[in-house]
N, C-alpha and C positions, 0 to 999 in steps of 0.2 A: 504493500500500500504506500509506504513511504517512498519507495523507489519510483513508483508511478507518479506520485505527487511531485517528486523532484524533477522527473523528466518533463512533466507538464510545465513546471515553473521555468525550466531551461528553455523549452520551446517558446513559451510566452515571452520570455526575455529577449530571445533572438528576433522574434516577430516584431516586438515593440522597437527594438534597435533599428531594424530595417525600415520601419515606418518613419522613424525620426530622422533617419539618414537622408541628406546631410544636415548637420546642425551647426557646422562651422566651415571655415575655409579649407580648401584642398592644397596640398603641396605636390607639385608635379616635378619630379627629379629628372633632369636631362643628363645623359651620359657625356654630351659633347658641348663645345663652346658656343656662346652666342654668335649667330650669323652663319653657323654651319648648316649643312643640309638637314641634319638631324634636328637641330634647333628649330628650323622652319616648320617641320612636321609637328614637333612637340607643342610649339606655340599655337599652331592652327587648331589642333585637337583640344588643347587645354582651353582655348577661348570658346570653342563650341561646347565643351563640357560645362563651362561656367554658365552659359546661357541656359542649358537644359536643367542643370542642378540648382540654379538660382543662388550659387555661392561663388565667390572669387576662387580662381585656380592660380596659384602663384608658382611660376616656373623657377626652379632652382637648378642652375647650371653647375655641374660638378665634373668638368673635363679632366682627363688624365688617365694614364695606364690603360689605354685602349678601351675606355668606358668602364673599367673595373672599379674606379673610385665611387662612381654613382651607384653602381650595382651593390657594392658593399654597404653604402649608405642606406639603400632600400632594405637590405636584409636586416639592418639594426632598427628599423623603424617600428613603431607600434602597429600591430595588425588590426587596425580599426577602419581601413578603407579611405582614410584621409591623406595617406601618402601613397602616391601611385608612380609608376614609371612607364612612360610610353617609349618603347625601345625596339631596336632591331634584335629581338630576343634570340634569334637563331645564332647570332654572333656574340652578344654580350653575356649570354647565359649558357647556351648549348655548347659553344666552342671553347669557353673559358678553361675547362680542365686540361685541354690539349695545348694551350698556349702559355699557361702560367703554372709554376710549381707550387706556389704557396698562396692559395686563395683564402680570403677571409670569410668566404661564404660557401655553402654547399648548394650547387646548382639544382640538385635533385630534391632538397628538403626545405630550403629557405624561402621559396617563392610560391605563390598561388597564381595560376593563370586566370586572366579575366576574359580576353578575347583577342583574336588576331584582327588586324585592320587593313594591312596592305603588304604587297611584295615589291621589291625594287632591284633594278640591275645596278651593278658596279661597272666602272670603266677604267681603262688604262689611258693616260693622257701625257702629253709632253708640252714643253714651252712652244707656244704658237710662233715665236720668232725664229725658232730653229728649223732647219731644212727637213727634219724627219716628218714624213707625211703618211707613213703606213707601218704596220707591225713588222714586215720584213725589213724595212729601213731602220726601225728601232733596234731590231736584233743585230743587224750589221753594225750599227753605231756602237752598241754596247760591247760587242766582241772586240772592238778596237781599243777598249779601255782596260786599265788594270782591274782585275777581279770583276770584269764586265760591268763596271760602274755602280751606281747607287739608285735605289728607288725609295720613295717615301710614302707613308700613310700614317693615320692616327687611330685606326680601328682594326678590329680583328678580321673583318671580312676583307679589308684591303690587303692584309697580310696573306690570308689564304688565297685570294685571287692572284696576287703577284707571285706567290711561291708555286702555285700550280702551273702558272704560265712558265716560270723559270724551269720547272721540272720537265715540262713538255718539250722545251726547245734546248735544254742543256745549258742554261746560263748559271753563273755564280753570283749574279748581281747582289750587292749587299743591302740589307734592309736598314733604313734610317728611320727610327721611330720619332713621331711628332706628337705634341700635345694638342695642337689645333691645326685646322686646315690652312689657316692664314700663314702659319710658320712654314708649312710644307710648300705652299705656293710661292712664298718669298724666296726660299732656297732653290726651287725649281727655276724661277725666273733669273736668279743670280748664277745659275749653272752649277750649283753645289750638288744637286741630284739630277738624275737623267729622266726619270718618269715618275708619275704618281698613280696610285690605285685608290680611287675614291668613289663614293656614291654618286649616281647620276644626278641626283637633285642639286647638289652643290656644283658639280662639274659642269652641268648645262649652263648655269649662269656665267661661269668663267669662260666657257667655250664661246658663248654668244657675245661676250664682251671682248673677245679676241685675245685673251690672256693665255689660254691653253688650247691645244688641239687634241680632241678626243680621237683615239685611233681605233678602239674596239670596245665592245661591251662584253660582260662576263656571263650574261644570261643565256638561256637556251634559244631565245628568239629575240629579234630586234624590238627595241622600245618604240612605242607610238610617238614618244616625244623626241626620239632621235632616229627617224626612219632611215636616214642616210648612213648611219654608223653600223658597220658589220659586227657580228659577234665573233669571238675567238673561235668558236666551233665552226662557223662558216669558213673561216680562214685556215682551218685545220690546225689551230693552235690551242684548241680547247680540250674537250674530253670530260669536263666537269661543269655542271650547271651551277654557277655560284650566284644564286638569287636569294639574298636574305629576305626574310619576312619580318614585318613589324607586328608587335602586339602590346598589350597592356598587362603589367604584372603588379602584384601587391605583395606585402609580406605574408609568409605562410601563417595560417591561423586566423586570417581575416574571415569573419562570418560569411557563410555561403550566401545568405540572403543579401548581404551587402555586395558581394562579388557579382551576384545575379543582377542587381540593380545597376551596377557599373557597366556590366556587359551589355545590358539593354540600351543604355545611353550611348555607349561607343558604337554599337551596331547601327543605331539610329543616325549617328553622325556620319558613318561611312556610307549609308544609303542615301544621304542627302545629295541632291544634284550639284550643289555648290562644292561639296567635298569631292565628288567625282571629277569635276573640272579641275580642282586644285591638284588632285592626285595625277591626273593626266598631264597637266603642265609640268609636273615635277618628276616624270618618268616612273610613276607608281602604277600598280594595278590594284583595285580594291580586293580585299581578302577578308571578308567578315567571317565570324565563327562563333563558337561557344566556349565556355571555360573548359569543358571536357575535351573538346577537339584540340584546343591550344595546348592543354597539358599533355595530351598524347603526342602532339607534334614536337613539343620540346624534348620529350623522351626519345623519339625516333631521330630527331635532328642531332642529338648528342652522339649517336652512332654514326650518322652521316658525316659530321664534322671530324669525328675521330678518323674516319677513312680519309678525308681530305688531308688531315695533318700527317698521316702516314705516307700518302702519295707524295706530298710536298717535302717530306723528311723534316718537318718542323720539330724542333726540340723545345719543350716548355722552358720559359725564361724565369 
């Protein structure tokens, strides 16, 4: 009798919590720096969430360590639904164990999936002022340099994309880690690195501004936002579809009713026509889902990224 009464009280408490949610401001942690492609997406969805939930959503940029600083911050947050992370979870969570030796979080235990929102291509690009205009020309240029030159990125997907490319063509090009996109772009334009591997959202802006020249995309098919850019697979330099997906995560232990409410809001945002136009402009494809589907995808992607790391011979740092 007492057990039944206790279960009833617990259920009633959770139901009441979900009805009251949200009662205060949200904190939206961003893995990357202000102005980055990731930041653009996080701020767009955060603003939309604020309108639906009727509460401010404060974006908290925590760049560094290829997105791991922000992910660690989320793992330590209170599991009440008020701290969220809109993130390329396939790389910031699923790939993390194969890129870093000492993680301050457990990718399998410290997070609860809310929903997927979109998928995105990555690209390889060079300084637009340089004469390199194709992947074969890039390869030829790199092979003329000691250790086949340098490449830069500030995120896990960029590392995987570049290392898989290197493995495919037999390059030794040295990885130069960056905290922000701006730092990598500055060094690229100064000739300190030879190419960059970044998300198409940020790269498109730099490409259209004439600062960089995008040579190829890492996805299985061409992006509608970059129809003229071939994929590495088309050029026979691929073999792996590096298309990270974005989703929303919260700390493990967040009440299911709260997770469900967040999932409904985010799927409503993704279904909005304004969002579809935003995603298309920024080389994204809509990718709605459920908490259960995203949780399963995070698990399967952990194995997929393990395979990528093995192919690219990446040693955890």
